[in-house]
N, C-alpha and C positions, 0 to 999 in steps of 0.2 A: 383259381387265380387268387394271388395274394393282393389284398387291397391296402395293406399297411394299417398303421394305428389310426383310430378315429381322431379327428382334429379337435384339440382341446379349445376351450373358450379363449378369446384373445386376452381377456383380463387376467386369466391364470398364467398364461405364457409371459405376459408383461411383468407380472409379479415375480416370476422366477428369474427373468432377465435383470430386474432391478437388484435382486439378491446377488446375481452374478457380478454386477458392477460394484456393489458395496463390499462383498466378501473377497473379491479377487481370487476366487477358487472356481475355475470353469469346469472342474470335474463334477461339480454338483449337478448341473443340468447341461450336459454337453450339447444336447440336441436343441437347446433353446438359445438362439442368437438372433436378436431382432435389430433392425436398422433404427427404428424410432420407437419411443415409448411415450404414451400419452401422459401428460403432466399429472392427470388425476390419479393414474395408477402409481406413479412415483410418489405422490403425496400420501396416498393410502398406505404404502409400505412404511414410510418414515413415521407417520403418526401412530401406527399400530405396533411397530416393532422397535421403536427407539428406546434407549435407556433414559429415563426421565432425569431432569436436572436435580430434583429433590432427592432421588435415590443415589445420585453420584456425588453431589456437593452438599453435605448436611450443614456445614458451618463455615463462616468467613469472619476473620478478624482484621479490621482495617486500623492499624496501630492499636489503640486501646478500645475501639468500638466493636462490640460483639454483634454480629448480624446473624441471627438464627434462621432467617428466611432469605438466604443470599440469592435464590433464584428469582426473586422479585427485581433484582438489579443485574441479572446475568442474561445475555441475549444469545439465543441459539442461532447458528449460521451454518450453512452447508459449505464444506471445503472438500478438497480431493481426498481427505481422510474420512469423509462421511459427515455425520452431524457432530458439530463441535459447539462448545459453550464459551462465549467471550465475556470477559469482565473488564470494566473500565474503558470500553470502546465507545465512541460517539454513538448515541442512540440511532437506530436504523432510520427512523423517520426524519432525522436531521442530516444523515449522511447519504442516504440512497434516494434516488428519484422514484416516482410512483411506479414506473414500469418494472423496475427491479424489486421494489418493495412488495408489489402485488404478487410476484412469483414466490415470495418467501412468507406470505401472510399465513399460510397453513401451519407454520411453526408455533403460532400463538405465543409470541414473546410477551411475557408478563412484565409490566413496568408500573411503578407507582405513579400516581396522578401528577405529582410535582415534577416528574421527568417527562411523562407522556404528553403533557399539555404545553410544553415548550416547543415551538416550531423552529427556533434558531438555536444553534449550538452556542454554549458559553465560551468555547475555545476553538481556535483554528491555529494551524502551524504558523501562519503568516502574521497574524495580529496578536496571538496569545489570548489570555483571558480578557473578557469584557470588564469594564470598570464596575459594573453592578453584579458581577458574578459572586456567588456565595460558595462556601466550602462544600455544600452538598451537590453543586452542579458538576455533572460529568464532563470531562474526566476528573476523578477525585485526586487529591494531592497528598503527599507525605511531607513531613517537616524536618527530617533528619537523615543521618547516614549511618546509623547503627542498627544492630539486630532488633533493638527495642522499637525502632520505627518501621519494622518490616510489616508487610501484608502477609497474613497467614491464611492459607486455604487448606481445608481438610477434604480429602477425597476418600470415598468408600469404594475400594476396588475389589470387593468380594465378587467372585465369579457369578455373574447374573445368569438367570435362566433365559437364554436367548432362543430356546426351542431347537428344532432340528434344521434351521435355515443356514446359519453360519457355522463353520467348524469351530470346535472348542479351541480356545487359545488361552495363553497366560494372561492374567489380568494386568493391564498396564495403562499408562497414560502418556500421551504425547503432548508436550507443552510448547506453545509458540509465544514469543515475546515480539510485539510489533507496535507501531505507532497507533494511537487512538484513531487516527484518520484513515488508516489502511485496513482493507478487508483481508483477513488472513487466508487468502487463497494463493497457493504457490509459494508460501514463505518457508524458509528453511527451519526445521524444528530446532528448538532450543535445547530440549532434553527429553529423555524417555525414562519414566519411573515405573516401578512395580509396587505391589502392596508391601506393607510392613517396612516402610523406608521413610527417610527424611531427605528432602531435597532443598538445598540452599542455592538461591540465584542472586548473585551480586551484579548490579547493573552500573554501567557507565553511560552517560548520555552526552552526545555532541550535537549542537545546533549549528547548522550552516545557514547563514543569512547572506543576502545580496544587497549591496548598497543601492539606495534609490538614485545615486549619482549616475548610474548607468541604465536607469529605466527607459531612457530614450533610445537605447540600443535595441536592435531587433532581437527577438528571443534566440534566434539561431546564433547570433554573434556573442551574446552573453551566456548562451547554453543553459537557459532556464526559463520557466514561465512564472509570472505572477498570477495570482488567483483569477484576476479578471481577464486574462489573456487566452485562456484555454478552457473551454466548456466540454464536459463529458456527458454522454447520453444516460449513463446509469448512476453517476456519482455527483453529488453536489459540491464536494471538496476535491480539488485537483491534487493528486500526488503522482509521482512517476509510477509507483506500483499499481495504483488504480487505473491509470491510463493504459498500462500494458495488459492488465486483466481484460479491460474492455476491448482492446485491440485484438487479442487472441479470441475473445468471444465472437467478435464480428467476423474474423477470418473463418472460424469454425462454422458459423451459420451460413456464410456465403459459399463455402465449399461443400459442406456436408448437409446443409438444409436443416440442421438441428444444432443444439448446444449440449455440451457435456453437463452432467448433473450439477457440477460445482461451479459452472460459469454463470455470470449474470445473463439474463434473457428476459424477453417480453413474456407476458402471461400465456399467449397463444402459441409460443414456440415449443415444439416437442423436445423431449430429452433424447439424446443419442443413445441407442442401444449398444450392446456389446459387439455387434457386427461392425460398428463404425468406430471402434477404439483406435484402429490404425489411422483412420481419417482424422480423428481428433489430434493424434500425435503429429501427423504431418502438417496440419493447419496451425499448430502451435510452435513447431520447431523447424519450419521451412523444409521439412522432409529430407533432412540431410542424412546421408549414409556414406560410409567410407567405401562401400562396394559399388556405389553408383559411379559410372564413368563421367557423367555430367552432373553438375550441381544445380538443383532446382531452386532458383532464387525468385520464383513467382510469388512466394508467400514470405514476406519479410516484415519483421516488427518495426523496422525503420520507416516503413511507409506510413505508419500511424503518427509520425512526428511527435513521439513521446520524448519529452525532455525532463530533466529534474525540476523539482519545484525550486523557486528562488529562496524559499525558506523550508528546510527539511530537517528531520530529526533522525539521528542514527544511534542505534544501541549496540554496545558491546557488553558482554556478560561473561561471568565465571560461574560454573556450576560445581557443586560438591554434593554427592549423594552417598548415604551409608544406611545400612539396615538398622532397624530399630524394632525391638520386641515391646510393643505398646502394652501388652498384658501385664508386664512386670515393671512398668514405668512407675517409679515411686515419687517423681517430682510433683509438686503441688501445681496443678494447672487447671484452668477452667475448660480446657479442651476435652471433649468426649471422644476418645479414640478406641477403636476396636482392633482386633488382631490384623485385619486386612486394610487398615487405614494407612493413608499416605499424607504426610504433612509437607506442604510446599511453602517455603518462606522466600519472599521476594523483597529486596531492599536495594537502595543506592549505596554504593561503596564509598562515595565521596559526596560531600555536601554541595560542592560547587559544580557548575556545568561548563564544559568547554564550549566556547562560542567562536566560530570561524566566520569572519566577515569577508566577503568577496567584493573588492573595490577595484577601480581602474588601476592598472599597473603604473600608468603615467598620465595624469589628467592633462588637459590642453594647456593650462597656464604653466604647469611644471615643464611640459615639453617645450613651450616657447622660451621659458627661462633657460633651459638647458641649451637650446640652440643658440641663444644670444651669448651665453657663457662660452660656448665652444668657439664662436666667431671672435669674441673678444680675446680669447686665450691664444688662438692660432693665427688670426688675421689682424689683430690689433684694432678691431673695429667694434662699434657699439650700435645701439639702436639709432643714435643720431647719424651714424655713418650711413645707415640704410636710407634715411631721409636725404642726406647729401647726394648719394648715388642717384636717388630718384630725381633730385633737383637737376643735377648736371646732365644726366643722360636722357631725361624725358622733358621736364619742364623748360630747362634752359635751352635745349636744342629747338624746342617748339617755338619759343619766343625769338630766338636768334634767326630762325628761318623766316618767321613772319616779318621781322624788322627788315631783313634783306629784301624781301618782296616789296615792302613799302618804299624803301630807298630807291629801288629801280624804277618804280612807277613815277617818282618825282623828277627824274632826269628828262629834260626836254630836248628834242632833236635840234641840232644847229646846222646851218647851211653856210657853206663857203661861197 
């Protein structure tokens, strides 16, 4: 009688399923598909098989400042692409609540004391920088709109020894440009670069603000939230993107009983295994399919009441990439580049920022003036005419009626 293969330890099978999720190659371990993965197993794989920040980003230049240990200012974060590194993002302890922060504490984000000891962010989209903010406070700023004012990042994209877990792939880098207050989960990539290349990213920034003249309107009427009007479970700063991330995470947990590895979650919530990938997709996209005869609307992002922030930042960008042979580069530069290095330059293409202010289309006093003008133009009346109408049709009628009653009461009956 065939008894089958001996059952392997759960930790080993969870490790293999984590690799399935990260590498997106299910032919590696076809027989290993789990519903849930313990968070400790997930953390173990990331900590022991990640590509370290120091090996990936050896140098950073912020305008003229050379930062030879950039990883002290770079924060690791889990996205749908796996482990990513974010620069100039609001520090996690200032952006994330403790429940989300505790689930990412195993990443051991290194921060200098002058940043880690500050509990409040020096900048928010709604209020901007604080009056006592210093140039070193994150997010860092630039001062011009030329290539000389660019931020330069050097990436070492030599093929790392990843072992036999993930399939061999070309060395490359996926770049995301996002607001410092947004977590880069589910954001459209800005560019993809490979080794021995130079990437130039020119940014345009637009700030959309809402006038406080309409702060008495309901959020649904003005179609936005001020910071004090909407509180999130995982994020200290409200943005539309953060709200939608949290909404999808809550939907996934309520339906699947777990969260995707890139979603915010509480420390005790397990990670969804590869068997629940379809459940994650359905919980995030209302389960829509063109082959379904009926549309399942039970899961809808609209139920979370996520509206845009009353002050939001939008980026537009232009990218140019070309190959460079750094080994024969004869230019005098302080940059230490190898054959597989990639240089990314990010700068603003224009010095000014376009600001859009949302105000009432027609305030009440302007509406009243327009109504009076129309009456005066077409009816030949003015505001005084309204008082005259009120007098003759209300006040005058009332007093005339009262006087008639008094006159009747004074008439005495006569006898013949």
